[in-house]
A tleap script that builds the chain and sets N, CA, C and O, in Angstrom:
source leaprc.protein.ff14SB
mol = sequence {
  NMET LYS LYS LEU PHE LEU CYS LEU LEU LEU
  CYS VAL LEU PHE SER GLY CYS SER LYS ASP
  SER VAL LYS GLU ASN GLY PRO LYS ASN ILE
  ASP MET THR LYS MET SER SER THR MET ILE
  TRP ALA SER PHE PHE ASP ILE MET SER ASP
  VAL ASP SER PHE ALA GLY ALA ARG ILE LYS
  ILE ARG GLY ASN PHE MET ILE LEU GLN GLY
  PRO ASP GLY GLU ASP THR TYR ASN VAL VAL
  ILE ALA ASP ALA THR GLN CYS CYS TYR GLN
  GLY ILE GLY PHE VAL TYR GLU PHE GLY GLY
  GLN LEU PRO GLU GLU ASN ALA PRO ILE THR
  VAL THR GLY SER LEU PHE THR GLU THR LEU
  GLU SER GLY VAL SER TYR SER TYR LEU LYS
  ASP CYS THR ILE GLU CLEU
}
set mol.1.N position { 10.130 32.460 26.725 }
set mol.1.CA position { 8.824 31.868 26.622 }
set mol.1.C position { 8.448 31.609 25.156 }
set mol.1.O position { 7.877 30.569 24.828 }
set mol.2.N position { 8.780 32.580 24.269 }
set mol.2.CA position { 8.477 32.422 22.857 }
set mol.2.C position { 9.261 31.253 22.264 }
set mol.2.O position { 8.739 30.507 21.435 }
set mol.3.N position { 10.529 31.093 22.695 }
set mol.3.CA position { 11.348 29.992 22.183 }
set mol.3.C position { 10.771 28.645 22.613 }
set mol.3.O position { 10.746 27.704 21.820 }
set mol.4.N position { 10.316 28.544 23.836 }
set mol.4.CA position { 9.725 27.313 24.341 }
set mol.4.C position { 8.465 26.965 23.553 }
set mol.4.O position { 8.261 25.815 23.165 }
set mol.5.N position { 7.624 27.971 23.324 }
set mol.5.CA position { 6.397 27.763 22.557 }
set mol.5.C position { 6.726 27.310 21.137 }
set mol.5.O position { 6.097 26.388 20.618 }
set mol.6.N position { 7.702 27.952 20.513 }
set mol.6.CA position { 8.106 27.602 19.151 }
set mol.6.C position { 8.643 26.172 19.099 }
set mol.6.O position { 8.313 25.427 18.176 }
set mol.7.N position { 9.456 25.781 20.063 }
set mol.7.CA position { 9.997 24.416 20.116 }
set mol.7.C position { 8.880 23.387 20.268 }
set mol.7.O position { 8.888 22.358 19.593 }
set mol.8.N position { 7.926 23.658 21.144 }
set mol.8.CA position { 6.805 22.744 21.333 }
set mol.8.C position { 5.958 22.638 20.073 }
set mol.8.O position { 5.524 21.549 19.697 }
set mol.9.N position { 5.724 23.771 19.425 }
set mol.9.CA position { 4.949 23.783 18.198 }
set mol.9.C position { 5.638 22.957 17.115 }
set mol.9.O position { 4.986 22.165 16.434 }
set mol.10.N position { 6.933 23.130 16.952 }
set mol.10.CA position { 7.680 22.371 15.954 }
set mol.10.C position { 7.677 20.878 16.265 }
set mol.10.O position { 7.570 20.058 15.353 }
set mol.11.N position { 7.793 20.517 17.533 }
set mol.11.CA position { 7.746 19.094 17.919 }
set mol.11.C position { 6.410 18.475 17.548 }
set mol.11.O position { 6.363 17.354 17.042 }
set mol.12.N position { 5.330 19.195 17.795 }
set mol.12.CA position { 4.001 18.687 17.468 }
set mol.12.C position { 3.836 18.555 15.957 }
set mol.12.O position { 3.304 17.553 15.481 }
set mol.13.N position { 4.280 19.544 15.205 }
set mol.13.CA position { 4.132 19.522 13.753 }
set mol.13.C position { 4.917 18.397 13.104 }
set mol.13.O position { 4.416 17.760 12.177 }
set mol.14.N position { 6.121 18.135 13.559 }
set mol.14.CA position { 6.972 17.146 12.925 }
set mol.14.C position { 6.823 15.740 13.492 }
set mol.14.O position { 7.402 14.798 12.950 }
set mol.15.N position { 6.077 15.581 14.545 }
set mol.15.CA position { 5.951 14.246 15.154 }
set mol.15.C position { 5.173 13.274 14.280 }
set mol.15.O position { 5.361 12.066 14.423 }
set mol.16.N position { 4.319 13.732 13.393 }
set mol.16.CA position { 3.528 12.839 12.553 }
set mol.16.C position { 4.022 12.739 11.132 }
set mol.16.O position { 3.275 12.288 10.264 }
set mol.17.N position { 5.249 13.139 10.854 }
set mol.17.CA position { 5.716 13.203 9.476 }
set mol.17.C position { 6.540 12.002 9.024 }
set mol.17.O position { 6.990 11.983 7.878 }
set mol.18.N position { 6.751 11.027 9.850 }
set mol.18.CA position { 7.585 9.906 9.427 }
set mol.18.C position { 6.795 8.968 8.538 }
set mol.18.O position { 5.570 8.901 8.644 }
set mol.19.N position { 7.487 8.231 7.649 }
set mol.19.CA position { 6.839 7.262 6.784 }
set mol.19.C position { 6.234 6.131 7.604 }
set mol.19.O position { 5.235 5.539 7.196 }
set mol.20.N position { 6.828 5.822 8.761 }
set mol.20.CA position { 6.331 4.730 9.582 }
set mol.20.C position { 4.917 4.995 10.065 }
set mol.20.O position { 4.164 4.050 10.301 }
set mol.21.N position { 4.536 6.258 10.218 }
set mol.21.CA position { 3.193 6.558 10.709 }
set mol.21.C position { 2.138 6.126 9.702 }
set mol.21.O position { 1.023 5.778 10.092 }
set mol.22.N position { 2.466 6.141 8.416 }
set mol.22.CA position { 1.512 5.695 7.398 }
set mol.22.C position { 1.233 4.213 7.579 }
set mol.22.O position { 0.077 3.791 7.540 }
set mol.23.N position { 2.272 3.421 7.775 }
set mol.23.CA position { 2.110 1.983 7.922 }
set mol.23.C position { 1.384 1.631 9.211 }
set mol.23.O position { 0.576 0.703 9.218 }
set mol.24.N position { 1.645 2.339 10.293 }
set mol.24.CA position { 1.025 2.039 11.573 }
set mol.24.C position { -0.474 2.321 11.564 }
set mol.24.O position { -1.232 1.660 12.275 }
set mol.25.N position { -0.902 3.281 10.778 }
set mol.25.CA position { -2.310 3.652 10.756 }
set mol.25.C position { -3.151 2.698 9.928 }
set mol.25.O position { -4.377 2.804 9.941 }
set mol.26.N position { -2.539 1.778 9.214 }
set mol.26.CA position { -3.270 0.784 8.439 }
set mol.26.C position { -3.763 1.327 7.114 }
set mol.26.O position { -3.413 2.434 6.705 }
set mol.27.N position { -4.588 0.523 6.446 }
set mol.27.CA position { -5.080 0.890 5.123 }
set mol.27.C position { -5.879 2.190 5.125 }
set mol.27.O position { -6.539 2.532 6.106 }
set mol.28.N position { -5.805 2.885 4.039 }
set mol.28.CA position { -6.482 4.167 3.869 }
set mol.28.C position { -7.636 4.013 2.882 }
set mol.28.O position { -7.702 3.031 2.142 }
set mol.29.N position { -8.525 4.968 2.877 }
set mol.29.CA position { -9.542 5.109 1.846 }
set mol.29.C position { -9.148 6.303 1.000 }
set mol.29.O position { -9.028 7.417 1.509 }
set mol.30.N position { -8.944 6.077 -0.291 }
set mol.30.CA position { -8.511 7.145 -1.189 }
set mol.30.C position { -9.551 7.278 -2.299 }
set mol.30.O position { -9.709 6.376 -3.121 }
set mol.31.N position { -10.256 8.401 -2.318 }
set mol.31.CA position { -11.282 8.651 -3.324 }
set mol.31.C position { -10.726 9.613 -4.359 }
set mol.31.O position { -10.689 10.823 -4.136 }
set mol.32.N position { -10.296 9.074 -5.489 }
set mol.32.CA position { -9.716 9.902 -6.548 }
set mol.32.C position { -10.781 10.516 -7.441 }
set mol.32.O position { -10.458 11.313 -8.322 }
set mol.33.N position { -12.053 10.159 -7.230 }
set mol.33.CA position { -13.118 10.712 -8.068 }
set mol.33.C position { -13.405 12.168 -7.736 }
set mol.33.O position { -14.066 12.865 -8.506 }
set mol.34.N position { -12.912 12.629 -6.594 }
set mol.34.CA position { -13.152 14.020 -6.178 }
set mol.34.C position { -11.929 14.903 -6.395 }
set mol.34.O position { -11.900 16.054 -5.962 }
set mol.35.N position { -10.915 14.352 -7.074 }
set mol.35.CA position { -9.654 15.094 -7.288 }
set mol.35.C position { -9.576 15.625 -8.711 }
set mol.35.O position { -10.214 15.097 -9.622 }
set mol.36.N position { -8.787 16.675 -8.888 }
set mol.36.CA position { -8.495 17.167 -10.238 }
set mol.36.C position { -7.571 16.170 -10.924 }
set mol.36.O position { -6.962 15.334 -10.256 }
set mol.37.N position { -7.459 16.246 -12.240 }
set mol.37.CA position { -6.604 15.303 -12.966 }
set mol.37.C position { -5.147 15.419 -12.535 }
set mol.37.O position { -4.435 14.416 -12.492 }
set mol.38.N position { -4.700 16.617 -12.219 }
set mol.38.CA position { -3.319 16.798 -11.752 }
set mol.38.C position { -3.117 16.114 -10.407 }
set mol.38.O position { -2.094 15.467 -10.187 }
set mol.39.N position { -4.080 16.250 -9.514 }
set mol.39.CA position { -3.978 15.626 -8.194 }
set mol.39.C position { -4.065 14.104 -8.291 }
set mol.39.O position { -3.395 13.391 -7.544 }
set mol.40.N position { -4.893 13.610 -9.214 }
set mol.40.CA position { -4.974 12.160 -9.424 }
set mol.40.C position { -3.617 11.620 -9.837 }
set mol.40.O position { -3.150 10.613 -9.304 }
set mol.41.N position { -2.984 12.299 -10.795 }
set mol.41.CA position { -1.664 11.845 -11.262 }
set mol.41.C position { -0.650 11.865 -10.125 }
set mol.41.O position { 0.130 10.925 -9.976 }
set mol.42.N position { -0.653 12.918 -9.328 }
set mol.42.CA position { 0.295 13.019 -8.210 }
set mol.42.C position { 0.032 11.917 -7.186 }
set mol.42.O position { 0.971 11.289 -6.697 }
set mol.43.N position { -1.229 11.681 -6.862 }
set mol.43.CA position { -1.584 10.647 -5.893 }
set mol.43.C position { -1.237 9.261 -6.422 }
set mol.43.O position { -0.714 8.419 -5.692 }
set mol.44.N position { -1.528 9.037 -7.682 }
set mol.44.CA position { -1.242 7.750 -8.302 }
set mol.44.C position { 0.272 7.482 -8.300 }
set mol.44.O position { 0.712 6.371 -8.003 }
set mol.45.N position { 1.051 8.500 -8.629 }
set mol.45.CA position { 2.511 8.364 -8.612 }
set mol.45.C position { 2.997 8.048 -7.203 }
set mol.45.O position { 3.866 7.195 -7.021 }
set mol.46.N position { 2.440 8.731 -6.204 }
set mol.46.CA position { 2.820 8.500 -4.813 }
set mol.46.C position { 2.524 7.055 -4.408 }
set mol.46.O position { 3.354 6.400 -3.778 }
set mol.47.N position { 1.358 6.570 -4.765 }
set mol.47.CA position { 0.968 5.196 -4.418 }
set mol.47.C position { 1.896 4.188 -5.091 }
set mol.47.O position { 2.392 3.270 -4.438 }
set mol.48.N position { 2.130 4.352 -6.381 }
set mol.48.CA position { 2.949 3.385 -7.113 }
set mol.48.C position { 4.433 3.467 -6.736 }
set mol.48.O position { 5.174 2.503 -6.925 }
set mol.49.N position { 4.863 4.607 -6.208 }
set mol.49.CA position { 6.260 4.758 -5.780 }
set mol.49.C position { 6.527 4.088 -4.437 }
set mol.49.O position { 7.664 3.723 -4.140 }
set mol.50.N position { 5.489 3.926 -3.629 }
set mol.50.CA position { 5.654 3.339 -2.296 }
set mol.50.C position { 4.459 2.430 -2.017 }
set mol.50.O position { 3.721 2.626 -1.051 }
set mol.51.N position { 4.288 1.440 -2.878 }
set mol.51.CA position { 3.104 0.590 -2.849 }
set mol.51.C position { 2.930 -0.138 -1.510 }
set mol.51.O position { 1.800 -0.394 -1.096 }
set mol.52.N position { 4.018 -0.470 -0.840 }
set mol.52.CA position { 3.923 -1.176 0.439 }
set mol.52.C position { 3.188 -0.353 1.501 }
set mol.52.O position { 2.479 -0.908 2.340 }
set mol.53.N position { 3.359 0.957 1.462 }
set mol.53.CA position { 2.690 1.823 2.437 }
set mol.53.C position { 1.189 1.919 2.189 }
set mol.53.O position { 0.432 2.310 3.077 }
set mol.54.N position { 0.759 1.562 0.978 }
set mol.54.CA position { -0.655 1.667 0.628 }
set mol.54.C position { -1.317 0.298 0.473 }
set mol.54.O position { -2.463 0.212 0.031 }
set mol.55.N position { -0.608 -0.767 0.834 }
set mol.55.CA position { -1.165 -2.122 0.710 }
set mol.55.C position { -2.483 -2.205 1.462 }
set mol.55.O position { -2.567 -1.818 2.628 }
set mol.56.N position { -3.499 -2.706 0.797 }
set mol.56.CA position { -4.813 -2.840 1.412 }
set mol.56.C position { -5.666 -1.592 1.355 }
set mol.56.O position { -6.837 -1.623 1.733 }
set mol.57.N position { -5.091 -0.483 0.884 }
set mol.57.CA position { -5.861 0.763 0.800 }
set mol.57.C position { -7.049 0.566 -0.121 }
set mol.57.O position { -6.944 -0.108 -1.146 }
set mol.58.N position { -8.155 1.142 0.235 }
set mol.58.CA position { -9.364 1.090 -0.588 }
set mol.58.C position { -9.324 2.311 -1.496 }
set mol.58.O position { -9.385 3.445 -1.021 }
set mol.59.N position { -9.223 2.081 -2.801 }
set mol.59.CA position { -9.051 3.163 -3.767 }
set mol.59.C position { -10.263 3.218 -4.692 }
set mol.59.O position { -10.707 2.200 -5.223 }
set mol.60.N position { -10.787 4.429 -4.871 }
set mol.60.CA position { -11.891 4.662 -5.805 }
set mol.60.C position { -11.363 5.558 -6.917 }
set mol.60.O position { -10.848 6.648 -6.667 }
set mol.61.N position { -11.502 5.077 -8.153 }
set mol.61.CA position { -10.945 5.816 -9.285 }
set mol.61.C position { -11.912 5.753 -10.471 }
set mol.61.O position { -12.516 4.715 -10.742 }
set mol.62.N position { -12.046 6.877 -11.169 }
set mol.62.CA position { -12.901 6.965 -12.351 }
set mol.62.C position { -12.010 7.167 -13.576 }
set mol.62.O position { -11.083 7.976 -13.558 }
set mol.63.N position { -12.306 6.426 -14.628 }
set mol.63.CA position { -11.532 6.540 -15.865 }
set mol.63.C position { -12.238 5.812 -16.982 }
set mol.63.O position { -13.466 5.727 -17.008 }
set mol.64.N position { -11.455 5.286 -17.903 }
set mol.64.CA position { -12.004 4.555 -19.033 }
set mol.64.C position { -11.632 3.080 -18.926 }
set mol.64.O position { -10.528 2.735 -18.505 }
set mol.65.N position { -12.557 2.227 -19.309 }
set mol.65.CA position { -12.344 0.783 -19.272 }
set mol.65.C position { -11.492 0.359 -20.457 }
set mol.65.O position { -11.757 0.746 -21.595 }
set mol.66.N position { -10.468 -0.437 -20.181 }
set mol.66.CA position { -9.624 -0.992 -21.243 }
set mol.66.C position { -9.222 -2.409 -20.874 }
set mol.66.O position { -9.055 -2.736 -19.698 }
set mol.67.N position { -9.068 -3.244 -21.890 }
set mol.67.CA position { -8.517 -4.575 -21.696 }
set mol.67.C position { -7.098 -4.533 -22.243 }
set mol.67.O position { -6.883 -4.254 -23.423 }
set mol.68.N position { -6.139 -4.812 -21.379 }
set mol.68.CA position { -4.724 -4.780 -21.749 }
set mol.68.C position { -4.078 -6.105 -21.369 }
set mol.68.O position { -4.604 -6.857 -20.548 }
set mol.69.N position { -2.937 -6.377 -21.974 }
set mol.69.CA position { -2.209 -7.593 -21.636 }
set mol.69.C position { -1.419 -7.368 -20.351 }
set mol.69.O position { -0.654 -6.410 -20.245 }
set mol.70.N position { -1.607 -8.251 -19.383 }
set mol.70.CA position { -0.917 -8.161 -18.107 }
set mol.70.C position { 0.490 -8.717 -18.179 }
set mol.70.O position { 0.902 -9.226 -19.221 }
set mol.71.N position { 1.237 -8.628 -17.084 }
set mol.71.CA position { 2.628 -9.089 -17.069 }
set mol.71.C position { 2.772 -10.599 -17.268 }
set mol.71.O position { 3.848 -11.084 -17.617 }
set mol.72.N position { 1.686 -11.336 -17.043 }
set mol.72.CA position { 1.735 -12.783 -17.247 }
set mol.72.C position { 1.255 -13.182 -18.648 }
set mol.72.O position { 1.159 -14.370 -18.956 }
set mol.73.N position { 0.955 -12.194 -19.492 }
set mol.73.CA position { 0.511 -12.449 -20.857 }
set mol.73.C position { -0.990 -12.592 -21.006 }
set mol.73.O position { -1.491 -12.674 -22.127 }
set mol.74.N position { -1.722 -12.623 -19.899 }
set mol.74.CA position { -3.184 -12.741 -19.927 }
set mol.74.C position { -3.828 -11.364 -20.051 }
set mol.74.O position { -3.250 -10.358 -19.640 }
set mol.75.N position { -5.038 -11.331 -20.624 }
set mol.75.CA position { -5.789 -10.078 -20.682 }
set mol.75.C position { -6.230 -9.675 -19.281 }
set mol.75.O position { -6.634 -10.516 -18.477 }
set mol.76.N position { -6.146 -8.369 -18.999 }
set mol.76.CA position { -6.573 -7.845 -17.704 }
set mol.76.C position { -7.519 -6.671 -17.924 }
set mol.76.O position { -7.423 -5.958 -18.923 }
set mol.77.N position { -8.439 -6.480 -16.972 }
set mol.77.CA position { -9.318 -5.318 -16.988 }
set mol.77.C position { -8.574 -4.168 -16.336 }
set mol.77.O position { -7.884 -4.354 -15.334 }
set mol.78.N position { -8.717 -2.970 -16.910 }
set mol.78.CA position { -8.006 -1.804 -16.395 }
set mol.78.C position { -8.896 -0.575 -16.419 }
set mol.78.O position { -9.767 -0.432 -17.277 }
set mol.79.N position { -8.661 0.308 -15.461 }
set mol.79.CA position { -9.251 1.639 -15.485 }
set mol.79.C position { -8.088 2.579 -15.783 }
set mol.79.O position { -7.075 2.581 -15.084 }
set mol.80.N position { -8.256 3.382 -16.841 }
set mol.80.CA position { -7.171 4.221 -17.344 }
set mol.80.C position { -7.596 5.674 -17.269 }
set mol.80.O position { -8.723 6.023 -17.622 }
set mol.81.N position { -6.673 6.532 -16.800 }
set mol.81.CA position { -6.957 7.964 -16.682 }
set mol.81.C position { -5.960 8.759 -17.509 }
set mol.81.O position { -4.806 8.359 -17.667 }
set mol.82.N position { -6.415 9.886 -18.032 }
set mol.82.CA position { -5.554 10.785 -18.804 }
set mol.82.C position { -5.090 11.922 -17.915 }
set mol.82.O position { -5.737 12.255 -16.921 }
set mol.83.N position { -3.957 12.518 -18.285 }
set mol.83.CA position { -3.497 13.693 -17.542 }
set mol.83.C position { -4.302 14.912 -17.985 }
set mol.83.O position { -5.199 14.802 -18.821 }
set mol.84.N position { -3.980 16.059 -17.427 }
set mol.84.CA position { -4.753 17.281 -17.678 }
set mol.84.C position { -4.762 17.683 -19.151 }
set mol.84.O position { -5.727 18.288 -19.617 }
set mol.85.N position { -3.701 17.355 -19.889 }
set mol.85.CA position { -3.629 17.736 -21.305 }
set mol.85.C position { -4.166 16.645 -22.222 }
set mol.85.O position { -4.198 16.819 -23.440 }
set mol.86.N position { -4.585 15.528 -21.650 }
set mol.86.CA position { -5.134 14.387 -22.387 }
set mol.86.C position { -4.116 13.750 -23.341 }
set mol.86.O position { -4.501 13.097 -24.311 }
set mol.87.N position { -2.827 13.939 -23.069 }
set mol.87.CA position { -1.806 13.354 -23.948 }
set mol.87.C position { -1.204 12.080 -23.384 }
set mol.87.O position { -0.714 11.241 -24.140 }
set mol.88.N position { -1.233 11.922 -22.070 }
set mol.88.CA position { -0.573 10.783 -21.430 }
set mol.88.C position { -1.564 10.051 -20.536 }
set mol.88.O position { -2.467 10.655 -19.956 }
set mol.89.N position { -1.380 8.754 -20.437 }
set mol.89.CA position { -2.312 7.937 -19.680 }
set mol.89.C position { -1.573 7.063 -18.675 }
set mol.89.O position { -0.425 6.673 -18.891 }
set mol.90.N position { -2.250 6.766 -17.580 }
set mol.90.CA position { -1.787 5.743 -16.656 }
set mol.90.C position { -3.024 5.085 -16.075 }
set mol.90.O position { -4.115 5.655 -16.097 }
set mol.91.N position { -2.847 3.902 -15.563 }
set mol.91.CA position { -4.002 3.198 -15.049 }
set mol.91.C position { -3.603 2.055 -14.151 }
set mol.91.O position { -2.426 1.858 -13.847 }
set mol.92.N position { -4.599 1.308 -13.732 }
set mol.92.CA position { -4.360 0.177 -12.853 }
set mol.92.C position { -5.348 -0.928 -13.215 }
set mol.92.O position { -6.504 -0.677 -13.556 }
set mol.93.N position { -4.855 -2.150 -13.129 }
set mol.93.CA position { -5.701 -3.304 -13.384 }
set mol.93.C position { -6.619 -3.567 -12.206 }
set mol.93.O position { -6.366 -3.120 -11.087 }
set mol.94.N position { -7.687 -4.298 -12.475 }
set mol.94.CA position { -8.602 -4.677 -11.405 }
set mol.94.C position { -9.207 -6.042 -11.712 }
set mol.94.O position { -9.268 -6.468 -12.865 }
set mol.95.N position { -9.648 -6.713 -10.660 }
set mol.95.CA position { -10.271 -8.026 -10.780 }
set mol.95.C position { -11.760 -7.859 -10.524 }
set mol.95.O position { -12.170 -7.331 -9.490 }
set mol.96.N position { -12.566 -8.315 -11.480 }
set mol.96.CA position { -14.013 -8.232 -11.337 }
set mol.96.C position { -14.647 -9.245 -12.281 }
set mol.96.O position { -14.153 -9.454 -13.389 }
set mol.97.N position { -15.719 -9.867 -11.858 }
set mol.97.CA position { -16.437 -10.828 -12.690 }
set mol.97.C position { -17.632 -10.123 -13.325 }
set mol.97.O position { -18.633 -9.851 -12.662 }
set mol.98.N position { -17.511 -9.830 -14.628 }
set mol.98.CA position { -18.568 -9.112 -15.327 }
set mol.98.C position { -19.711 -10.028 -15.762 }
set mol.98.O position { -20.764 -9.546 -16.180 }
set mol.99.N position { -19.516 -11.324 -15.668 }
set mol.99.CA position { -20.574 -12.259 -16.058 }
set mol.99.C position { -20.910 -12.200 -17.537 }
set mol.99.O position { -22.074 -12.322 -17.917 }
set mol.100.N position { -19.896 -12.012 -18.375 }
set mol.100.CA position { -20.108 -11.991 -19.823 }
set mol.100.C position { -20.599 -10.668 -20.376 }
set mol.100.O position { -20.757 -10.545 -21.590 }
set mol.101.N position { -20.846 -9.684 -19.547 }
set mol.101.CA position { -21.346 -8.378 -19.982 }
set mol.101.C position { -20.271 -7.318 -19.822 }
set mol.101.O position { -20.409 -6.410 -19.002 }
set mol.102.N position { -19.202 -7.425 -20.599 }
set mol.102.CA position { -18.101 -6.447 -20.503 }
set mol.102.C position { -18.544 -5.079 -21.003 }
set mol.102.O position { -19.300 -4.986 -21.970 }
set mol.103.N position { -18.081 -4.021 -20.354 }
set mol.103.CA position { -18.335 -2.678 -20.889 }
set mol.103.C position { -17.608 -2.517 -22.229 }
set mol.103.O position { -16.669 -3.254 -22.527 }
set mol.104.N position { -18.045 -1.562 -23.016 }
set mol.104.CA position { -17.352 -1.274 -24.268 }
set mol.104.C position { -15.972 -0.703 -23.956 }
set mol.104.O position { -15.773 -0.055 -22.929 }
set mol.105.N position { -15.034 -0.952 -24.847 }
set mol.105.CA position { -13.690 -0.391 -24.708 }
set mol.105.C position { -13.781 1.132 -24.635 }
set mol.105.O position { -14.498 1.740 -25.428 }
set mol.106.N position { -13.079 1.748 -23.712 }
set mol.106.CA position { -13.043 3.192 -23.459 }
set mol.106.C position { -14.315 3.745 -22.817 }
set mol.106.O position { -14.468 4.962 -22.712 }
set mol.107.N position { -15.228 2.876 -22.386 }
set mol.107.CA position { -16.436 3.341 -21.694 }
set mol.107.C position { -16.047 3.901 -20.328 }
set mol.107.O position { -15.145 3.367 -19.681 }
set mol.108.N position { -16.713 4.970 -19.875 }
set mol.108.CA position { -16.424 5.491 -18.537 }
set mol.108.C position { -16.781 4.449 -17.470 }
set mol.108.O position { -17.801 3.764 -17.561 }
set mol.109.N position { -15.915 4.350 -16.463 }
set mol.109.CA position { -16.117 3.365 -15.410 }
set mol.109.C position { -15.539 3.905 -14.104 }
set mol.109.O position { -14.525 4.602 -14.105 }
set mol.110.N position { -16.186 3.579 -13.005 }
set mol.110.CA position { -15.661 3.908 -11.678 }
set mol.110.C position { -15.419 2.590 -10.960 }
set mol.110.O position { -16.319 1.756 -10.851 }
set mol.111.N position { -14.196 2.408 -10.472 }
set mol.111.CA position { -13.804 1.174 -9.808 }
set mol.111.C position { -13.374 1.505 -8.385 }
set mol.111.O position { -12.615 2.447 -8.157 }
set mol.112.N position { -13.865 0.724 -7.438 }
set mol.112.CA position { -13.436 0.831 -6.047 }
set mol.112.C position { -12.923 -0.532 -5.627 }
set mol.112.O position { -13.641 -1.527 -5.723 }
set mol.113.N position { -11.673 -0.584 -5.159 }
set mol.113.CA position { -11.099 -1.861 -4.758 }
set mol.113.C position { -9.921 -1.684 -3.828 }
set mol.113.O position { -9.443 -0.572 -3.606 }
set mol.114.N position { -9.460 -2.803 -3.287 }
set mol.114.CA position { -8.314 -2.811 -2.366 }
set mol.114.C position { -7.032 -3.048 -3.140 }
set mol.114.O position { -6.968 -3.930 -3.996 }
set mol.115.N position { -6.010 -2.258 -2.839 }
set mol.115.CA position { -4.729 -2.368 -3.533 }
set mol.115.C position { -3.993 -3.622 -3.077 }
set mol.115.O position { -3.853 -3.878 -1.881 }
set mol.116.N position { -3.533 -4.390 -4.040 }
set mol.116.CA position { -2.855 -5.654 -3.783 }
set mol.116.C position { -1.669 -5.754 -4.724 }
set mol.116.O position { -1.764 -5.346 -5.882 }
set mol.117.N position { -0.558 -6.289 -4.249 }
set mol.117.CA position { 0.632 -6.488 -5.082 }
set mol.117.C position { 0.952 -7.973 -5.128 }
set mol.117.O position { 0.931 -8.660 -4.106 }
set mol.118.N position { 1.246 -8.450 -6.308 }
set mol.118.CA position { 1.556 -9.859 -6.518 }
set mol.118.C position { 2.897 -9.965 -7.239 }
set mol.118.O position { 3.214 -9.145 -8.101 }
set mol.119.N position { 3.674 -10.973 -6.881 }
set mol.119.CA position { 4.946 -11.230 -7.565 }
set mol.119.C position { 4.822 -12.536 -8.327 }
set mol.119.O position { 4.480 -13.571 -7.754 }
set mol.120.N position { 5.102 -12.483 -9.627 }
set mol.120.CA position { 5.041 -13.665 -10.468 }
set mol.120.C position { 6.290 -14.526 -10.272 }
set mol.120.O position { 7.267 -14.087 -9.666 }
set mol.121.N position { 6.248 -15.749 -10.789 }
set mol.121.CA position { 7.401 -16.641 -10.707 }
set mol.121.C position { 8.634 -16.023 -11.366 }
set mol.121.O position { 9.763 -16.302 -10.962 }
set mol.122.N position { 8.417 -15.188 -12.374 }
set mol.122.CA position { 9.515 -14.537 -13.078 }
set mol.122.C position { 10.177 -13.446 -12.242 }
set mol.122.O position { 11.224 -12.919 -12.619 }
set mol.123.N position { 9.563 -13.106 -11.099 }
set mol.123.CA position { 10.101 -12.055 -10.239 }
set mol.123.C position { 9.489 -10.698 -10.489 }
set mol.123.O position { 9.791 -9.745 -9.770 }
set mol.124.N position { 8.630 -10.584 -11.499 }
set mol.124.CA position { 7.968 -9.321 -11.812 }
set mol.124.C position { 6.841 -9.092 -10.808 }
set mol.124.O position { 6.008 -9.972 -10.588 }
set mol.125.N position { 6.821 -7.908 -10.204 }
set mol.125.CA position { 5.751 -7.532 -9.282 }
set mol.125.C position { 4.822 -6.554 -9.975 }
set mol.125.O position { 5.264 -5.685 -10.727 }
set mol.126.N position { 3.540 -6.704 -9.718 }
set mol.126.CA position { 2.585 -5.733 -10.228 }
set mol.126.C position { 1.459 -5.545 -9.230 }
set mol.126.O position { 1.137 -6.440 -8.448 }
set mol.127.N position { 0.873 -4.370 -9.274 }
set mol.127.CA position { -0.195 -4.011 -8.333 }
set mol.127.C position { -1.505 -3.893 -9.081 }
set mol.127.O position { -1.540 -3.491 -10.244 }
set mol.128.N position { -2.576 -4.246 -8.404 }
set mol.128.CA position { -3.903 -4.140 -8.985 }
set mol.128.C position { -4.928 -4.021 -7.860 }
set mol.128.O position { -4.601 -4.165 -6.681 }
set mol.129.N position { -6.178 -3.754 -8.253 }
set mol.129.CA position { -7.269 -3.644 -7.290 }
set mol.129.C position { -8.056 -4.953 -7.281 }
set mol.129.O position { -8.350 -5.519 -8.335 }
set mol.130.N position { -8.391 -5.423 -6.090 }
set mol.130.CA position { -9.221 -6.620 -5.980 }
set mol.130.C position { -10.384 -6.327 -5.041 }
set mol.130.O position { -10.448 -5.255 -4.439 }
set mol.131.N position { -11.300 -7.279 -4.918 }
set mol.131.CA position { -12.515 -7.086 -4.123 }
set mol.131.C position { -13.242 -5.814 -4.573 }
set mol.131.O position { -13.608 -4.968 -3.757 }
set mol.132.N position { -13.440 -5.700 -5.881 }
set mol.132.CA position { -13.919 -4.450 -6.475 }
set mol.132.C position { -15.432 -4.361 -6.586 }
set mol.132.O position { -16.143 -5.362 -6.674 }
set mol.133.N position { -15.886 -3.121 -6.577 }
set mol.133.CA position { -17.244 -2.775 -6.977 }
set mol.133.C position { -17.100 -1.865 -8.186 }
set mol.133.O position { -16.115 -1.139 -8.319 }
set mol.134.N position { -18.095 -1.915 -9.065 }
set mol.134.CA position { -18.024 -1.192 -10.338 }
set mol.134.C position { -19.260 -0.316 -10.504 }
set mol.134.O position { -20.371 -0.716 -10.160 }
set mol.135.N position { -19.048 0.888 -11.039 }
set mol.135.CA position { -20.155 1.760 -11.460 }
set mol.135.C position { -19.906 2.112 -12.912 }
set mol.135.O position { -18.845 2.627 -13.267 }
set mol.136.N position { -20.901 1.827 -13.753 }
set mol.136.CA position { -20.767 2.146 -15.182 }
set mol.136.C position { -21.517 3.411 -15.511 }
set mol.136.O position { -21.523 3.843 -16.664 }
savepdb mol mol.pdb
quit
């Protein structure tokens, strides 16, 4: 009886662990504003390592505003976060119409948007947030 119970328990636990279940459930809502810096980095790495599984996910992230050159050579808006030791940074670009009132460089910003991946004519793929809302 104990073996049967254990087998059933293991079947239930492992039935939802496949990568395909992420894709079948559709886009997720990921709020990184409630995570520690270590968890943000881990989550961000997970998303960027398997971007197809997170396509369309609604992501909320708090960091610093920066204008950086994108893969096509154009300036892009970015939200950049530091790791726990404040020595290393990573971030993601976003699309938003500021109407001529850009935040100051390195100003704190919270961005919420849908994850989208685009491939340029050169074959370079990059991911960014679109359909964004901004909190300064």
